[in-house]
N, C-alpha and C positions, 0 to 999 in steps of 0.2 A: 348575450352571445354575439361575438363580432363576426360580421359578414366578410367574406373574402373579397378583397378589392379586385375589380376587373378593369382591364385596360382595352379601350377600343383599338389603340394602336397595336397591342399585342395580338388581339383577335384578328384584326385585318391582316397582320403580317403572317400569322399562322395559317389563315385561310388562303392567302396568296401562295405561300410556300408549299402547302399541301397540294393546291391546285397545280402549281408548276411542277412539283415532284411527280404527281400522277400523270400529267401531260408528258413530261420528259420520259418517264418510265414507259408509258404507252408508245411514244414515238420510237424510243430505243428498241423496244420489243418488236414493233412492226418492222423497223429497219433491219434488225437481226433476222427475222423470219423471211423478209424479202431477199436479203443477201443470201441466206441459206438456200432459198428456193432457186435463185439465179445461179448460184454455184452448183447446185445439184443438176439444174438443167444443162449448164455448161459441161459438167462431168458426164452426164448421160450422152450429150452430143459428141463429146470426145470418144466415149465408148463406142458409139455407133460408127463414128468415122474409123476407129481402129478395127472394128469388126469388118467393115467394108474393105479396108485396106488388106486385111488378112484374106478375105474372099478373093481379092484380086490376084493373090499369089498362086491361086489354083489354075492350072492350065493342062492342055492335052499334051501327051508325050509325042515324040516324032517317030514312034515305032509304026510297023505295018498296021497293027491294030492298036490305035491310040487309046490310052487310058488316062484318067485324071491323076495328076501328081501335084505336089506342093513344093514350092521353092522356099526352103528354110533360110537361105542366105539373105533374103529380102525382108525378113520380119522386122517391123519397125521397133524402135526402142520403147521401153515401158513408159506409161504415163507418169509414174513416180520412180525416180532413179534408184532409190534405195529399196524398192519393193517391186519385184518382177511381176509382170502381168500373167494371166492365165488365158489360154485360148485352146479351142478344139474345133476342127472342121470335119464334117461328115457329109458324104454325098447322098444322093437321093435313094441309093440302095442300102443305106445304113453302114457303108464302109467308112472306117475312120481314115481320113486322109492326112490329118496333121494334129499334133497335140503338143502343148508346151511340156517341157521336162518336169515342171513343178505341179502338173495337174494332179490333184489328190485322187488316190485310187478309190473307186466306188462312188465318186461324186456325180450325182444326177441333179442338176440345178432345178429342173422343173419336173419333179416326179408326178406321174399320173396325168400329165397334161398333153401327152403325145407330142405333136409337132407345133405346139402353140408358141408364139413369139412373146417376148416381154422381158422385164428386168427381174433379176434375182440377186440374192445375197447369200454369202457363206463366210465361214471363218477359216483362216489358214494360219497356223502358228500363233493363234491368239489375236490376229488382226482381221478386221472386217473387210471383206471384198464385196464389191458391187459389180454385177455383170449384166450382160445383155444377150439375148438369144434371138438370132435372126433366122428365119426359115424361108425356104423357097427362093434363096438368093441365086440368081442366074450366074452361070459360068461366063466370065467376060471373054475368054479365049474361045472363039467360035470357028477358027480356021480348021481345026482337026476334029470338029464335033461329029460324032457318029449318031448321037441321039439328041434331038432338039429339046427333049424334055429334061435333060440333066439339070439338076439344081443342087444347092448346098444348104446345109444347116451350120451356122457359125455361132459358137459360144465364146464370148470374150469377157473377161473380168479384170478389174484393177483394184488396187488397195485404196481405201478411203481415208487413210491416216492423214495425208496432207490436206485432203478435203476438210476433214474435221478440224485440223489445225487452222486452216484458213477461216473456217466459220468461227472458231473461238477467237482468233485474232480480230476478225471483224466485230464480233460481239464486244470484246474488250475495248476496241477503239470507239465503238458507239457509246459504251458505258462511260468511258473517260470523257468523251466529248459532251455527253449528257450531264455529267457531274459538273464539268466546267461551265456549261451553259446555265445549269441550275444555280451555281454560285453567282454568276453574273446577274441572272434574273433576280436572285435574292437581294443582291446589293442594290440593284435598280429599284426593287420593290420597297426596300427599307428607306431609300432616299425619297422615293415618290410619296410614300405614306407620311413620312416626317414632313415633307414639304406641303403635302395636301392638308395635313392636320395643323400646320402652323397657324393659319388664320383662326382656327377654333381656339388654340391656346392664347392667341392675342386677344380674342374676344373675351375669353374667361378673365384675362388680366384686366381688361377694360371694365368688365362687369364688377370685379372685386374692388374697384376704385369708387363705385357708386355708394353714396352715403346720404343720410337725411339732409346734409348741407350741400351735397353735390349730386344732382339727379341726372346729369348729362352722361350718356353712354358714348364714349369716344370709340366707336367701332372702327376697326381698321378697314381700309378700302377693300382688302381682299375678301373680308367677310360679306361685304355688300355686293361685290362682283361675283362671288362664288354662288353658283346656282343652288347648291344644297344648303348653304349657310344664310343666304339672303332672307328666306322666310323666318328663320330663327332670329336673325338680327332685327328684322322688322317687328316681330312679336315682342322681343325684349324691349325695343324702343317704345312701342305702344304701351306695354305693361308699365314701364318706368314712368311714362307720361301720366298714366292713370293713377299710379301710386303717388306721384308728386302732387297731382291734383287732389287726391284724397287727403294727403298729409296737409296740404295748404288749406283745404276746406276744414279739416279738423282744427288746425290752428286758428283759422278765422272764426270757427264756431266757438271755440273756447274764449277767444278775445271778445267776440260779440256778446256771448252769454255773460261774461264778467262785466262788460260795459252796460248791458241791460239791467243787471242786478245791482250795479254800483249806485245808480241814481235812486231807486226806491229805498235801498238800504241806508244811503246817506240821509235821505229825507226822513226816514223813520227814526234814525239815530238823532237827527237834529230835533225832531218833534219831541222825543222822549227826554232829551237833554233840556230842552226848553221847559218842559213840564216839571222837571226835577230841580230846576235852579232855585225856585222860590215857591212859597205857598200860593195857590191860586183858588179862584172860585170854582164851585162845582160845575158851572156851565163851561168854563175854560177847560177843565179837565175832560169833560165830555167831548168837546170839540176836538181836543188834541188826540184823545183815544180814537175817535171816529176817523180822523185823518190817518192815524197810524194803522187802523184796520184797513183803510182803503189801500195804503201802500202794501200792506201784508197780502191783501187779496190780489194785487197786481203781481207780486212775486209768486204767489201760489199759482196763478194762471200761467205765468211764464214757466215755472218748474213743471207744471202738469203738461204743457205743450212740449217741452223738451223731453220729458219722459215718454210721451206718446210717440214722438218722432223716433226716439231711440228704439222703442219696442217695434215700431213698424220697420225700421231698417234691419233689426235683428231677424224679424220674420222674413223679410225679403232676401236676406243672406242665407236663410235656411237653418239658422241656429235656434230658432224658436218654432215649435210645432203647435198647431191648433186643429181641433176637430170642428168642422163647419157643417151647418145645415143649410138646406135649400130655402131661400127667402124670396119674397116678392119685391122686385126692384122698384116698382111704382110706389109702393107704400113708403119706402125709405125716402124717395123724392118728395112725396106729399108731406111727410113729417118735417123734413128740412125746410120746405117752403113755409109751413105753418110756424116754425120756430122763428123764422126771419120776417114774418109778415109785419110785426110792429115796426121794425127798422125800415122796411120798404114803405109802409104807410106814412111814416113820419116825413118822408121825402116825396110822397105822392107818386111812388113808382109802383107799377103794376107788374106782378110776377105771374106769367102764364105757363101752364104745364101742358105740353102737346104729347099725346100718347099715340105713337105710330106703331107700337108693338107692346107686348106684355111679356118681356123676357124674365126668366127665372135663373138664378145662379146660386152657387154655394158660397156664402159669405157671412160675415158678422154684420148684422143690421147697423149696429152702432158705428162700425168703421165707415160704412157707406154714407150714413147720415153726416158723419164728420166731414167726409170728402165733399158731399153736395153742399153742406153748410159753408165750407171755406170758399168754394167756387161761387156760390150765390152771394155771400157776403162781399167778396171782391167786386162782383158785377154790380151789386146794389150801390156800394160806396163810390164806384167810379162812374156810374151812369148819371146823366143830368136829371134834374128834377122833372117830374111828370112824364117820364119815359117808360119804356117797357123792357123787362128782362124775360127772355124766353128760355124755357127748359124743355128740351126735346128728347124723347125716349124712343129709340129704334133698335134694330137688330139686323145682323147678317146671318149667314149660315152657321158661324161659329162664335160670333161676338155679340155682346150687348153694348149698345152705344148710348151715351148720355151727353148731350151738348148743351152748354150754358152760354147764351149769347146776350150781349148788352149793346147799347148805343153810345158807349163812352168815348173818350178821346183816343183810344187805342194805345198800343205800347210801342214806344220808339225802338228802332232797330238796335241801338246800342244797349237797350235794357232787355231785349227779348231773350237773350241767351242766359240771363241771370235771374229771371223771375222765379225760378224754382230753387234758387240758392237760399240757404238758411240765413235769417235775419236781413234779407234783402227787401228793401221797399222801393217800389217803382217811383214813388213820389217822396223824396227824402225830406221835403218840407212839411209833411203831414205831422201833426202833433200826436202825442201819445194818447190824448183823449179821443181822437178820431181814428187813429191808425192802430194797427196791431204791432206785433213784434217782428213781423216778416217771416213767421214760421208756418202760416196757413197753407200756402201752396207747396212748401217743402214736405209738410206732413201728408197732404193730399197725394203728391206724387209717390212718396214712399209707400203709402197704403195701397195705391193702385198697382204699383210694381210688385208689391208683395203678393197680390192676387194673380200675378202673371199678365197684367194688363198694361196699358200705356195711356199717356195723356199728351195731347198735342194742342198747339195754339195756332189759331189763324187770326191775324189782326190787320187792321188798316187804320193808319193814323187819321183821326177825325171821324172814322166811320164805325168804330166799335171793335169788339173782340169776341171770338168764339173759342171756348175751351171744350175739347171733345175727349171723353173718357171711353176707352174700350176695355171691356172685361170679358173673360171667357165664359161661355154659357155652361150650364150644368150638362154633364154627359147624358 
């Protein structure tokens, strides 16, 4: 089943556009609401002003007994030219002083509220009117006043058609401007995303050019300078360096293995060919067969070491699982010392075991015996005659530590980084009869790392070497 391809660029663009659309819609909505509110406030203010101007047209007559009268000639024009306004003026005694000709019969804008002031709305000929009711408005003409308590109630209303049209025009303007801004933002977002992801595309192109014959990652400068891509570029560079090292090590391993097998195979072939050339005495056949067996034994040891190293590396990589039991670390050290006692005695070297702790851990005893054997064998072979090799067992809160120290010549600095390489010999002049294949320390390191531990080297040229193994304790 094919999975649907996804695009980071598409997802980023959709996310940006959706965010911009929501932001634009929100801003447009807020702008429309604010505009509507401001227009409504302005409309109400105009209503109030017209109502006050209507109240100003009420004055006292010039008769002997003055009464309140309304000057219709001074009525201001309507707020909206095409839609006449409504007004009505009532004095404090409830007498109707003035009313517009289009005031609907029976209209009571504020039923049941007595003389309360406020805004009201009604419909006239299918159009919405908004009005204001002012109460206790004083009479401005005080010259002929007979009663200082005279006051007016003014009702004034105007059509809201033009107000609604203004609100709709403002909304349409805001929507059009928002769409235009959204289009500009989308164009900028597309350009920015493409430009921002360009270093990633260049990095992918550079990575596609990596091959077993070319491990160099020519990362573009933008990918190194970009904050988000710099860690990825560094990780890819480190990964390729490790892969190159692994491939190089694998090639060297194959070449070294072929070289190590070539000599015993050639000698074995030469021995068998010599025996087959002509009839020989029984003693000559016996000597030739014994020599062939010695070469076969060397090849067997080499193959066994290579197989053990491969299994240890498989285990360290997690591709090989094992069920382990808790063992006594001291006993594995004692067995390894006992196995190498003849080699040490032959050179007059004393091997001392110092027990500073008795740690227990989950492991295969044979694996640890092999590790200690390789470390002790190196220490014994490189130590001067009549010297001492010390093996110290200790522990920390989480680790078991085994240190093997000798008084040998030490390891030169140029050799220190390669002592754990496969088929590497610190002393290249050592003969095959006295030296190994250069796999001992590689096997030891692989086994230790397979157990989740580590092996470190402390050396001083002319003063000896100490190799320390740290292994995790049992839970």
